[in-house]
N, C-alpha and C positions, 0 to 999 in steps of 0.2 A: 529494467522491468523489476528484478526481485529486488535490487535496491529501494526503489519507488515502493515499493510494497512492505519493506521492512520500515521506512522510516515514515509512512503515513498510517500505516497499520487499515490501511483500505482493503475491504475487499477485492480479490482478483477480478471480480466479474466489473466492479465499478471502474478500476484502472485498465481492465482492458476495452471498456466500451468510448476510454479517451479518445479524443481528435485533438489533431493539434491545434486546431482554434480553441480548445478549452484550456489551454494552459496557458498562465500567468507568468511565464519565465522570469521576469524581471522581478516580481513578488514571491517568487518560489510557491506557488499555489495553483490549483485547479479545480473547477467545479466539476463534481460528478453527479452521479444519480443513483442516490443510496436505495438499500433493498425498502420497497415499499415505496418509492417513487421520489421521495424528498429529492430536492435539489439541495448540495451542501458543498462546504470548501474543503480540500485536503491539503496540507501543508509540508513540505518537505525540507530536507536539509542540504548540508554542501557536495555532499555524495551525489545525489540525485541531480544537483544542479549542475555538475560539471560532467555530468555523463548524458543528461538529457540532449546537447545539443550535437554531441556526437552522434548519439541515436539518429537524432530529425536529418541532418544533414542538409540545413537548409529547407527542409519541406515545410510548407506554410499551411497545409492543409491535408486532410485524410486521415486516418485511423494512428495514433501514435506507433503502437506496437503493431507490426508486420509479420507475413510469413516469409519464409525465406525465398518463396518462387512465386509467380505470376498464377492467379487462380486459375484453376481449370474448369470451374464450372462459374455461372453466370450468378452474380451476385449483387446487390442493392448497392447501387453507385455511393453510398456513404461507406460500406465496409470496403472499397478499395483506394488504394493511393492512386491519384487521378495520374500522376507521374510516371509511377512503376507498373501500375496494373496491379502490384500485388497486393493480397487480400490481408484484412484485420486477423490477427494473431487470434486464434480460437482458447477457449478455457483447457479444452482437452489435450491441446498440442504444448498450452505452457505448462499445464501440471505435468505431463510427460518429459519435457525437459528439462525442468525444475527435480523430478524424481533420478533422472539420470545424472544429474551434475550433483547431487546431494547424497546417492546412496538411498532414495528412496522416500525423503520427507516431502510433504505435502506443501501446497501455496498456504493452506489454512494452517498450517502450525508456525510457519512465517510469521502470521498474522499474529498467532497465539505468545510468538515469543516476544513481538514487538510491544503486546498489550503489557505483556508479564512484566518485560524490561522496565518498562513505563512505571508500573506500579512500583516495582523494586526501586527505581530510584527516586519514590517520593510523589509522583503524579496524583494529585487528589480526583475524589469521584467525578466531578464536573470536567477535569481534563481530561480524563479517561474517557467519559463519553460522549466527548466531541471528538477525540481522537480516533475513537473506534467507529463511531456513527451509531451507536445502539440509542435507542430511546428510552431503554428501560434498564436498572440498577442492576434487575435481578438476571437479565439477558448477559450484562457484562461480567458476574460475579465468575462465571465458569472460566473466562479467561484470565482474569487478573488473578491467578494464583502466586502469592509470593512465596520464596523459598525461607525455608528454615534458617539459611544463613542472613539474608536478606530483613527478616524479620527481628533477627540478634542485632544485627548493625543499626537499625532503626530504634529498637528498644535501649542500647547502648548511648546512641546519642541523644535519648530523651530524659536517660538517668540523671536525678537531680545530684546525685552524689559524686557524679562525674564533673559536673559544674563548679564545685567549690573548689 
């Protein structure tokens, strides 16, 4: 899940709502429901493409990300894996697991890092908007803070004296 979150810069709630049927494994993408209800597509890279089949273990239906045990309370059928009875992973549990594995980082910080790294790699505003699912440049601005080192490298690449 963490690899998918970083490679797509998707909101964790969007990824946690994914069902196996939403995945287009051959094209490395999935339909997600964005904040505000818009349906959009997220696209991932090789790391996620290699890990997802191992995670799914042949499952063809149900939530992509599951808890490690069967549900103890009755849940909506869409929140259960039909084969194992395991429940959809909750945001609270995903955040807790990520924090334990990273010494206290949050899932949102993972998204922030993905967007910042994309900006530092030269992604333009339109690409960053599509990558993040934001609809406003103003809301995107707080995530795409370029480091002084990345800004310096960008300026050096554009320096006309360097091209001579």
